[in-house]
C-alpha positions in Angstrom: -39.5 80.2 2.7 -38.5 79.3 -0.8 -35.8 76.7 -0.9 -32.9 76.7 -3.4 -29.7 74.9 -4.2 -26.4 76.7 -4.2 -23.0 75.6 -5.4 -20.1 76.9 -3.4 -16.5 77.1 -4.4 -14.1 78.0 -1.6 -10.5 77.7 -0.4 -9.9 74.5 1.4 -9.3 75.2 5.1 -10.4 74.0 8.5 -13.3 76.6 8.7 -14.8 75.5 5.4 -14.4 71.8 6.1 -15.9 72.1 9.6 -18.8 74.2 8.2 -19.6 71.7 5.4 -19.6 68.7 7.8 -22.0 70.7 10.0 -24.3 71.1 7.0 -24.2 67.4 6.0 -28.0 67.2 5.9 -27.9 69.8 3.0 -25.4 68.0 0.8 -26.8 67.3 -2.7 -24.9 64.0 -3.0 -23.6 61.3 -0.7 -20.0 62.3 -1.2 -20.7 65.8 0.0 -17.9 67.9 -1.5 -14.8 67.6 -3.7 -11.4 68.9 -3.3 -9.3 69.8 -6.3 -5.9 71.5 -6.8 -6.1 75.2 -7.0 -3.8 78.1 -7.9 -0.4 78.3 -6.2 -0.6 76.5 -2.8 -4.4 76.5 -2.3 -6.7 73.5 -2.8 -10.3 74.3 -3.7 -13.5 72.8 -2.3 -16.7 72.6 -4.3 -20.0 71.6 -2.8 -23.7 72.0 -3.7 -26.0 72.5 -0.8 -29.8 71.9 -1.1 -32.8 73.3 0.8 -31.2 76.7 1.6 -33.3 79.9 2.1 -33.5 81.7 -1.3 -34.8 84.9 0.3 -31.8 85.2 2.6 -29.4 84.3 -0.2 -31.0 86.8 -2.5 -30.8 89.6 0.1 -27.4 88.8 1.7 -25.5 86.8 -0.9 -22.1 85.4 0.2 -22.6 86.7 3.8 -25.5 84.2 4.2 -23.3 81.4 3.0 -20.4 82.5 5.3 -22.8 82.6 8.3 -24.0 79.0 7.5 -20.5 77.7 7.2 -19.1 79.7 10.1 -16.3 81.0 8.0 -15.1 84.4 6.9 -16.3 85.8 3.5 -12.8 85.7 2.1 -12.8 81.9 2.3 -15.5 81.8 -0.4 -14.5 82.2 -4.0 -17.9 82.0 -5.6 -21.5 80.9 -5.1 -23.8 79.9 -7.9 -27.6 79.6 -7.6 -28.7 76.3 -9.2 -31.9 75.7 -11.1 
C-alpha cells in the first residue's frame, strides 16, 4: 500500500464532523480541521488526512473518502491529493 495525504473540503454537518473525529489518528496537524464561513447558510470544513491508501483513492476517488468519513458523497465539495 502506498500512503498519501489528501485535503478534504466539505460542508460542515454532523456526518462530516463525526467522521473526522473518528479519523483523528490521520490528522496532519494537532488542530485537526478548520471551519470557515461558506456560501449562503453553509459553513465549510477543511482537513488534511495523512497515511491514506493512494491506490484506493486513485481507483475510487471521493467514494473512498466518503466511506472513510461515513458520509454521503454530496457532503464532500472537493478532495486534493497533496505532495
